[in-house]
C-alpha positions as CSV (number, residue, x, y, z in Angstrom):
1,M,-6.2,43.0,-23.3
2,V,-9.4,40.6,-22.5
3,R,-10.1,40.5,-18.9
4,P,-10.9,37.4,-17.0
5,I,-14.4,36.6,-17.2
6,G,-14.8,37.2,-13.3
7,D,-14.6,41.3,-13.7
8,I,-17.6,43.3,-13.8
9,P,-16.3,46.5,-15.5
10,A,-15.2,49.6,-13.3
11,E,-17.7,51.7,-15.5
12,V,-20.3,50.0,-14.0
13,P,-22.2,52.2,-11.4
14,T,-21.0,51.4,-7.8
15,E,-24.7,50.6,-6.6
16,V,-25.2,48.4,-9.7
17,R,-22.0,46.6,-8.8
18,A,-23.6,46.2,-5.4
19,R,-27.1,44.9,-6.4
20,F,-25.6,42.3,-8.7
21,A,-23.2,41.0,-6.0
22,S,-26.3,41.0,-3.9
23,A,-28.1,39.1,-6.7
24,E,-25.3,36.4,-6.6
25,A,-25.2,35.7,-3.4
26,R,-28.7,35.1,-2.9
27,L,-29.2,32.6,-5.6
28,Y,-25.8,30.6,-5.6
29,P,-26.1,29.1,-2.2
30,L,-29.6,27.2,-3.7
31,A,-26.6,24.8,-5.1
32,L,-25.9,23.4,-1.8
33,A,-29.4,23.7,-0.3
34,D,-31.8,23.1,-3.3
35,P,-29.8,21.5,-6.3
36,D,-33.1,21.4,-8.1
37,G,-34.0,24.8,-7.3
38,Y,-30.6,25.9,-8.2
39,E,-30.9,24.2,-11.7
40,R,-34.3,25.7,-12.3
41,V,-33.0,29.4,-11.5
42,A,-29.6,29.0,-13.4
43,S,-31.8,27.8,-16.7
44,V,-34.1,31.0,-16.4
45,I,-30.9,33.0,-15.9
46,G,-29.8,31.8,-18.8
47,V,-32.9,32.2,-20.8
48,V,-32.3,36.0,-19.8
49,A,-28.4,36.1,-20.2
50,D,-29.1,35.0,-24.2
51,E,-32.0,37.5,-24.6
52,L,-29.2,39.9,-23.1
53,R,-26.4,38.6,-26.0
54,R,-28.9,39.6,-28.5
55,A,-30.5,42.6,-27.4
56,A,-27.5,44.4,-25.4
57,A,-24.2,44.8,-27.3
58,D,-22.7,46.8,-24.7
59,V,-22.8,47.5,-20.5
60,A,-24.7,50.7,-21.4
61,A,-27.5,48.4,-23.0
62,V,-27.4,46.0,-20.2
63,L,-28.1,48.1,-17.6
64,E,-31.1,50.1,-19.9
65,H,-32.9,46.7,-20.1
66,R,-33.1,45.7,-16.6
67,E,-36.9,47.2,-15.8
68,E,-38.5,45.6,-19.0
69,L,-36.8,42.0,-18.9
70,V,-38.1,42.1,-15.2
71,G,-41.4,42.4,-16.7
72,R,-40.5,39.9,-19.6
73,V,-38.7,36.7,-17.6
74,P,-42.3,35.1,-17.2
75,Q,-42.5,34.9,-21.2
76,L,-39.1,34.3,-22.0
77,A,-39.1,31.5,-19.3
78,A,-42.4,30.0,-20.9
79,D,-40.8,30.1,-24.2
80,A,-37.7,27.7,-23.2
81,G,-40.3,25.3,-21.3
82,L,-39.0,26.8,-17.8
83,D,-41.5,27.6,-15.1
84,P,-40.5,31.0,-13.1
85,D,-43.0,31.0,-10.5
86,G,-41.6,31.8,-7.1
87,L,-38.6,33.1,-8.3
88,P,-37.6,37.2,-7.8
89,L,-37.4,38.4,-11.0
90,D,-35.6,41.3,-10.4
91,V,-32.8,39.2,-8.5
92,V,-32.5,36.6,-12.0
93,V,-32.6,39.6,-14.3
94,D,-29.5,40.9,-12.2
95,A,-27.7,37.9,-12.0
96,A,-28.1,37.5,-15.9
97,S,-27.2,41.1,-16.3
98,A,-24.0,40.3,-14.0
99,L,-22.8,37.5,-16.2
100,R,-23.9,39.8,-19.4
101,C,-21.0,42.5,-18.2
102,R,-18.7,40.2,-17.3
103,E,-18.5,38.4,-20.8
104,L,-18.4,42.3,-22.0
105,G,-15.9,43.2,-19.8
106,A,-13.7,40.3,-20.8
107,S,-13.9,40.9,-24.7
108,G,-13.5,45.1,-24.0
109,R,-17.1,45.8,-25.4
110,T,-18.2,47.9,-22.5
111,G,-19.5,50.7,-24.6
112,W,-17.9,53.4,-22.7
113,S,-14.1,53.1,-23.5
114,D,-14.4,51.2,-27.2
115,A,-15.8,54.2,-29.2
């Protein structure tokens, strides 16, 4: 069964789910207040999500990559021709991680129940 893309797998710890929700709540209102800023942050989130697609085949791997990715955001963004200056890098990583966890949940590849 494929879950809707909006669901973060239930196996994700409550505190992580709260961090993901907080990141999204903090970033997405930029769409109304600062469309150019939102486009920039969304592009950086996309770059980080692409890295997670390459490096994290299940939710556990997504969660394990958080600290490393926070430190790598500037280089990942620069490699994509983007400027992450002034962006809250931990929040960017959490938003990208939430996206990747939703994708994995929708595909059933969470790593907890598909072994």
